[in-house]
N, C-alpha and C positions, 0 to 999 in steps of 0.2 A: 287065579293069580293072587298071591298074598300081598297085603299092604303092611309094611312094617312101620312102627312108630318109634322114634328116637327121642330120648330125653333132651331137653334144651338145658344146657348148663348155665348159659347167661345170655342176656339180651342187653347190649350196650345202647343206651339212648342219649340224646343230647340233654343238657341241663334244662333247657327251656323248650317249650312246645313250639311246633311249627304252626299249628292251628288247633282249634278246639271244635270238636264235633257238635258240641252243645250250643256254641255261640256263633260260629261262622256259617250261618245259614246260607248266605249268598254264595260262598265258596262251594258248599255242598250242592246247591242247586246247579251251579255251573259244572261241577264234576259229574253230577248225575246225568247230564246230557250225553256224556261219553262212556262212563263206567258206572257200575253200581257198587259203590264202596261198601255197602252194607252186606253184600253177599259173603264176605269173609269175616264178618263180625258175629259174635254170638249174641244171644238175647239180651245181654247186658251192655252191648255196644263195644265189647273188647275184642281184640284180635289184631292181626297184621294185614295191612292193605298195601297193594302195589299200585303206584300211579306212574304211568309213563311220563317222561320229561316233556314229550310233545304236547301232552294234555295240559301239564302245568304251564308251559309257555303260552298256550292258548288262553288259559284261565287268567293269567296275570295281566293280560291285555284289557281285561274288563275294567271299565271306569267305576264300576260299582263296588269294587273291593277297596278297603281302606289301605292307606300307605304302609302301615306297620305290617299288615298281612302280606302285602306285595313284597316288602323287604324280606320278610321271613322266607317266602317261597323262592325268591331270587337267590337267597343264600343257599337254599337246598339245591336249586338247579346248578349253582356254581359247584357245589360238592360233587354232583354227578359228573360234571365235566372233569373235575380234578381227579376223579376216581374211575374214569372210563366206564360209566354206567349209563344206561338209557332209561332207567326207571328209578323211583325212590320207594323204599319200604318204610311204612309208618306203623309203629306199634301203638295201638290205641287202647287206653285203659283209663 
C-alpha cells in the first residue's frame, strides 16, 4: 500500500498562543495522563497535535492551572462547540 504526501499550502493559526510547551509544565503533566502529545512532535518539539475536547474539559478542572491558561483553554473549547468539532489541533513550533 502506498502512502502519499501532500504539500501543505498554509496553516492558519491564532495570533496568540493557547499554551506553551516549554512553560506550562502542569498542563503537560495533566495531558500526559491521557495522551502522549510528544508522539506527534519531531525532535525539535514541532508538529501538530490533536487534543480531544473531553480531555481539555477534564484538564481545566484542575486547581493547579493558572487562570490565564484556563481562560485560554476555555476559549479553545468554545471554538470547538461553535465549529462542531470534538477535538482541537495545535500547531507547535
